[in-house]
Backbone as a printed PyTorch tensor [residue, N CA C, xyz], in Angstrom:
tensor([[[-75.9070,   8.3340,  11.9940],
         [-75.9730,   7.2470,  12.8620],
         [-75.8170,   7.6000,  14.5320]],

        [[-74.9930,   8.3820,  14.9080],
         [-74.8390,   9.2420,  16.1150],
         [-75.9670,   9.9620,  16.4610]],

        [[-76.6370,  10.3140,  15.3620],
         [-77.9270,  11.3700,  15.7360],
         [-79.2050,  10.3960,  16.3000]],

        [[-78.9670,   9.2000,  15.8310],
         [-80.3270,   8.6640,  16.6360],
         [-80.1000,   8.0700,  17.8970]],

        [[-78.7590,   7.8900,  18.5270],
         [-78.4420,   7.5810,  19.6790],
         [-78.8940,   8.7930,  20.9420]],

        [[-79.3610,   8.4310,  21.9140],
         [-79.4480,   9.1130,  22.9630],
         [-78.1480,   9.8480,  23.6850]],

        [[-78.3610,  10.7930,  24.4830],
         [-77.1470,  11.3860,  25.0520],
         [-76.4290,  10.2880,  25.9660]],

        [[-77.3540,   9.6510,  26.4750],
         [-76.5210,   8.8280,  27.6050],
         [-75.7080,   7.4840,  26.7040]],

        [[-76.4110,   6.9780,  25.6980],
         [-75.5990,   6.2120,  24.9390],
         [-74.1220,   6.8730,  24.1320]],

        [[-74.4270,   7.8280,  23.7380],
         [-73.1080,   8.6030,  23.0660],
         [-71.8540,   8.8030,  24.3930]],

        [[-72.4170,   9.2220,  25.6090],
         [-71.6570,   9.4820,  26.4970],
         [-70.8800,   7.8640,  26.6740]],

        [[-71.5190,   6.9990,  27.0900],
         [-71.1250,   5.5550,  27.0750],
         [-70.1860,   5.1680,  25.8630]],

        [[-70.7310,   5.4170,  24.6530],
         [-69.8340,   5.1440,  23.5870],
         [-68.3740,   5.9140,  23.5100]],

        [[-68.6530,   7.2840,  23.9130],
         [-67.4480,   7.8040,  23.9160],
         [-66.3280,   7.5450,  25.2270]],

        [[-66.7540,   7.3090,  26.2510],
         [-66.1140,   6.7510,  27.4790],
         [-65.5780,   5.3120,  27.3010]],

        [[-66.2760,   4.4080,  26.6710],
         [-66.0950,   3.2020,  26.3070],
         [-64.8990,   3.0120,  25.3250]],

        [[-65.1380,   3.9720,  24.2820],
         [-64.0650,   3.8870,  23.1890],
         [-62.7500,   4.4890,  23.6830]],

        [[-62.7680,   5.5910,  24.4680],
         [-61.5000,   6.1330,  25.0300],
         [-60.9170,   4.9670,  25.9020]],

        [[-61.6260,   4.4180,  27.0600],
         [-60.8920,   3.5920,  27.5490],
         [-60.2490,   2.4570,  26.9110]],

        [[-60.9900,   2.0090,  25.7800],
         [-60.5020,   0.8350,  25.0000],
         [-59.1620,   1.2710,  24.0740]],

        [[-59.3920,   2.4010,  23.8640],
         [-57.9160,   2.8490,  23.1040],
         [-56.7630,   2.9420,  24.1530]],

        [[-57.1220,   3.6260,  25.4120],
         [-55.8830,   3.7390,  26.3470],
         [-55.7930,   2.3860,  26.8770]],

        [[-56.5400,   1.2760,  26.8650],
         [-56.0190,  -0.0490,  27.1540],
         [-55.1860,  -0.4230,  26.1980]],

        [[-55.5110,  -0.2290,  25.0340],
         [-54.7240,  -0.8380,  23.9450],
         [-53.4290,  -0.4240,  23.8800]],

        [[-53.2940,   0.7530,  24.0990],
         [-51.7090,   1.5070,  24.0690],
         [-51.0940,   1.0430,  25.2920]],

        [[-51.8900,   0.8990,  26.5320],
         [-51.2170,   0.5300,  27.9230],
         [-50.7520,  -0.9280,  27.4640]],

        [[-51.4340,  -1.7300,  26.9260],
         [-51.0770,  -3.1190,  26.9920],
         [-50.1110,  -3.1790,  25.9220]],

        [[-50.0110,  -2.4480,  24.8700],
         [-48.9090,  -2.7540,  23.8590],
         [-47.6940,  -1.9930,  24.6580]],

        [[-47.6570,  -1.1580,  25.5110],
         [-46.4720,  -0.3490,  25.8630],
         [-45.9980,  -1.6360,  27.2090]],

        [[-46.9060,  -2.1050,  27.6120],
         [-46.4510,  -3.0320,  29.0430],
         [-46.0930,  -4.4670,  28.0260]],

        [[-46.4840,  -4.9070,  27.0710],
         [-45.7800,  -5.8800,  26.0900],
         [-44.5390,  -5.8370,  25.7100]],

        [[-44.1920,  -4.5010,  25.3210],
         [-42.8560,  -4.2530,  24.7640],
         [-41.7670,  -4.2030,  25.8850]],

        [[-42.3650,  -3.6640,  27.0010],
         [-41.4620,  -3.4810,  28.3240],
         [-41.2000,  -4.8770,  28.7200]],

        [[-42.0870,  -5.7820,  28.8650],
         [-41.7050,  -7.0920,  29.3130],
         [-41.1040,  -7.9580,  28.3270]],

        [[-41.1930,  -7.7880,  27.0950],
         [-40.2640,  -8.1150,  26.0800],
         [-38.8080,  -7.9000,  25.9740]],

        [[-38.8260,  -6.4650,  26.4620],
         [-37.3700,  -6.0090,  26.5680],
         [-36.7290,  -6.8210,  27.8780]],

        [[-37.5090,  -6.7460,  28.8440],
         [-36.7730,  -7.2820,  30.1070],
         [-36.5320,  -8.9220,  30.1700]],

        [[-37.3920,  -9.3730,  29.2320],
         [-36.9840, -11.0120,  28.9510],
         [-35.9670, -10.9090,  27.9330]],

        [[-35.6540, -10.2420,  27.3070],
         [-34.6340, -10.2600,  26.1670],
         [-33.2610, -10.0050,  26.8720]],

        [[-33.4090,  -8.7880,  27.7030],
         [-32.0140,  -8.6060,  28.5480],
         [-31.7440,  -9.8400,  29.6750]],

        [[-32.8230, -10.3490,  30.4400],
         [-32.2570, -11.3360,  31.1080],
         [-31.6060, -12.7180,  30.4750]],

        [[-32.2280, -12.9830,  29.2380],
         [-31.7820, -14.0330,  28.3790],
         [-30.2270, -13.6290,  27.7950]],

        [[-30.0030, -12.4760,  27.3660],
         [-28.7890, -12.0350,  27.0530],
         [-27.8180, -12.0400,  28.1530]],

        [[-28.0430, -11.7490,  29.2680],
         [-27.3100, -11.8080,  30.4100],
         [-26.8830, -13.2080,  30.9100]],

        [[-28.0440, -13.9200,  30.8610],
         [-27.6320, -15.3230,  31.2230],
         [-26.9690, -15.8190,  30.1770]],

        [[-26.7420, -15.8530,  28.7310],
         [-26.1110, -16.2310,  27.6830],
         [-24.8040, -15.7100,  28.0650]],

        [[-24.4290, -14.6460,  28.4780],
         [-23.1870, -13.9610,  28.4970],
         [-22.4890, -14.8020,  29.6920]],

        [[-23.3010, -14.9920,  30.7280],
         [-22.7340, -15.4580,  31.9920],
         [-22.3410, -17.2400,  31.6070]],

        [[-23.3130, -17.7550,  30.8920],
         [-22.8650, -19.1750,  30.3870],
         [-21.6210, -18.9360,  29.3880]],

        [[-21.4390, -18.0570,  28.6080],
         [-20.2090, -18.1050,  27.8090],
         [-18.9880, -17.9460,  28.5930]],

        [[-19.1720, -16.8100,  29.4550],
         [-18.2010, -16.5540,  30.3750],
         [-17.5130, -17.6600,  31.1380]],

        [[-18.4930, -18.4610,  31.7020],
         [-18.1670, -19.7560,  32.3010],
         [-17.7430, -20.7070,  31.4360]],

        [[-17.9830, -21.2060,  30.2230],
         [-17.3560, -21.7900,  29.4090],
         [-16.1010, -21.3440,  28.9060]],

        [[-15.7600, -19.9260,  28.8630],
         [-14.2120, -19.5300,  28.6150],
         [-13.5460, -19.8600,  29.6480]],

        [[-13.9230, -19.6800,  30.8410],
         [-13.0230, -19.7850,  31.9770],
         [-12.4610, -21.4740,  32.0340]],

        [[-13.6870, -22.4290,  31.6450],
         [-13.3400, -23.7090,  31.7190],
         [-12.2490, -24.1460,  30.5140]],

        [[-12.5010, -23.5760,  29.5880],
         [-11.7370, -23.7120,  28.3640],
         [-10.2720, -23.1670,  28.6880]],

        [[-10.0930, -21.9810,  29.2250],
         [ -8.8560, -21.5550,  29.8660],
         [ -8.1660, -22.1290,  30.5020]],

        [[ -8.8890, -23.0640,  31.5870],
         [ -8.0910, -23.5590,  32.4780],
         [ -7.6810, -24.8990,  31.9200]],

        [[ -8.5940, -25.5770,  31.0680],
         [ -8.1480, -26.8450,  30.3770],
         [ -6.8800, -26.6810,  29.6750]],

        [[ -6.6210, -25.5590,  28.6710],
         [ -5.6600, -25.2040,  27.8770],
         [ -4.2990, -25.0800,  28.7170]],

        [[ -4.5500, -24.1790,  30.0070],
         [ -3.4110, -23.9730,  30.7660],
         [ -3.1000, -25.2450,  31.3110]],

        [[ -3.8100, -26.2760,  31.7310],
         [ -3.5400, -27.6380,  32.1270],
         [ -2.5330, -28.3430,  31.1780]],

        [[ -3.3490, -28.3180,  29.9630],
         [ -2.4970, -28.9320,  28.8230],
         [ -1.4440, -28.3970,  28.7070]],

        [[ -1.0060, -27.0740,  28.6080],
         [  0.2070, -26.4510,  28.2260],
         [  1.2820, -26.7480,  29.2680]],

        [[  0.8370, -27.0250,  30.6240],
         [  1.7270, -27.4410,  31.6160],
         [  2.3640, -28.7390,  31.3880]],

        [[  1.2430, -29.3200,  30.8370],
         [  1.6630, -30.8860,  30.4550],
         [  2.7610, -31.1280,  29.3630]],

        [[  2.4360, -30.3580,  28.2930],
         [  3.2690, -30.1520,  26.9820],
         [  4.7450, -29.6010,  27.5500]],

        [[  4.7010, -28.4130,  28.4250],
         [  5.7270, -27.8850,  29.0560],
         [  6.6360, -28.9460,  29.6270]],

        [[  6.0450, -29.7950,  30.2810],
         [  6.6040, -30.8480,  31.1860],
         [  7.6900, -31.7150,  30.1650]],

        [[  7.0890, -32.0800,  29.0150],
         [  7.5750, -32.9690,  28.0470],
         [  8.7020, -32.1080,  27.4990]],

        [[  8.6370, -31.1340,  27.0470],
         [  9.3560, -30.0860,  26.2900],
         [ 10.6600, -29.9130,  27.1890]],

        [[ 10.5680, -29.5860,  28.2690],
         [ 11.6110, -29.5480,  29.2800],
         [ 12.4390, -30.4830,  29.8070]],

        [[ 12.0150, -31.7550,  29.6830],
         [ 12.4660, -33.0080,  30.0300],
         [ 14.0580, -33.1030,  29.6420]],

        [[ 14.9410, -33.1340,  30.3330],
         [ 16.2270, -33.3740,  29.9330],
         [ 16.8380, -34.5540,  29.1050]],

        [[ 15.9590, -35.6610,  29.6010],
         [ 16.0920, -37.0100,  28.8630],
         [ 15.4250, -36.7390,  27.3390]],

        [[ 14.3540, -36.3060,  27.3050],
         [ 13.7260, -35.9040,  25.8470],
         [ 14.7550, -34.9850,  25.0730]],

        [[ 15.2850, -33.8980,  25.7930],
         [ 16.0920, -32.8830,  24.9990],
         [ 17.4810, -33.6550,  24.4430]],

        [[ 18.0670, -34.3290,  25.3660],
         [ 19.2730, -35.0090,  24.9940],
         [ 18.8040, -36.1170,  23.8750]],

        [[ 17.9910, -36.8040,  23.9000],
         [ 17.5200, -37.9340,  22.9660],
         [ 17.2700, -37.3260,  21.5940]],

        [[ 16.6670, -36.0930,  21.4810],
         [ 16.4060, -35.5500,  20.1850],
         [ 17.5880, -34.7820,  19.6410]],

        [[ 18.3790, -34.1400,  20.6290],
         [ 19.6970, -33.7410,  20.0890],
         [ 20.6170, -34.7250,  19.5680]],

        [[ 20.7120, -35.8840,  19.9910],
         [ 21.4450, -36.9860,  19.5340],
         [ 20.7760, -37.8020,  18.1550]],

        [[ 19.4320, -37.4020,  18.1160],
         [ 18.7950, -38.2520,  16.8490],
         [ 19.3390, -37.3360,  15.5730]],

        [[ 20.3520, -37.9530,  15.0500],
         [ 20.6940, -37.1960,  13.8450],
         [ 20.4370, -37.8720,  12.4910]],

        [[ 19.8120, -39.1680,  12.5210],
         [ 19.7530, -39.7430,  11.2220],
         [ 18.3630, -39.9500,  11.0050]],

        [[ 17.6430, -39.7340,   9.8630],
         [ 16.3540, -39.8030,   9.5430],
         [ 16.0820, -41.3800,   9.2020]],

        [[ 14.7140, -41.6620,  10.0080],
         [ 14.3230, -43.0820,   9.7310],
         [ 15.1450, -44.0560,  10.2810]],

        [[ 16.2010, -43.7250,  11.2150],
         [ 16.8990, -44.7450,  11.9950],
         [ 15.9180, -45.6720,  12.9990]],

        [[ 16.2580, -46.8450,  13.2070],
         [ 15.5010, -47.4350,  14.1350],
         [ 15.6650, -47.0610,  15.4970]],

        [[ 14.6790, -47.1690,  16.0740],
         [ 14.8660, -46.6460,  17.5840],
         [ 15.6740, -47.4340,  18.5380]],

        [[ 15.9200, -48.4960,  18.3600],
         [ 16.5530, -49.2980,  19.4080],
         [ 18.1030, -49.1510,  18.9760]],

        [[ 18.4320, -48.6290,  17.6170],
         [ 19.9060, -48.1990,  17.8240],
         [ 20.0580, -46.5940,  18.0530]],

        [[ 18.9860, -45.8880,  18.3380],
         [ 19.1850, -44.6430,  18.5480],
         [ 19.8010, -44.4260,  20.0670]],

        [[ 20.5450, -43.6150,  20.2920],
         [ 21.2620, -43.1690,  21.3890],
         [ 20.0890, -42.5790,  22.5170]],

        [[ 20.4910, -43.3260,  23.6590],
         [ 19.5450, -42.7530,  24.9190],
         [ 18.4240, -43.5500,  24.7850]],

        [[ 17.7860, -44.3190,  23.8500],
         [ 16.5570, -44.8900,  23.8280],
         [ 16.8150, -46.0780,  24.7570]],

        [[ 15.8270, -46.4200,  25.5820],
         [ 15.7110, -47.2920,  26.5160],
         [ 14.5230, -48.2350,  26.3390]]])
């Protein structure tokens, strides 16, 4: 088949084929490179979002813990539960209940 082509057509075919192969290789490389950059950006954004949510949750539980600490360390509640000595007793008859 190549024997029937002129020298000019053979050179054009050789150069065109080489350029085609090089463009395919280059485009494959660039697509992989852009995919890796996109993946890294998405992972960084997800990590940033998770850190933001983590800080939000930590602040919520810290605030909730302070509220629980306030009730647990309340002297009135401590005295009330120390004097609560009968199971299932009515609250009205419990000492310290107002």
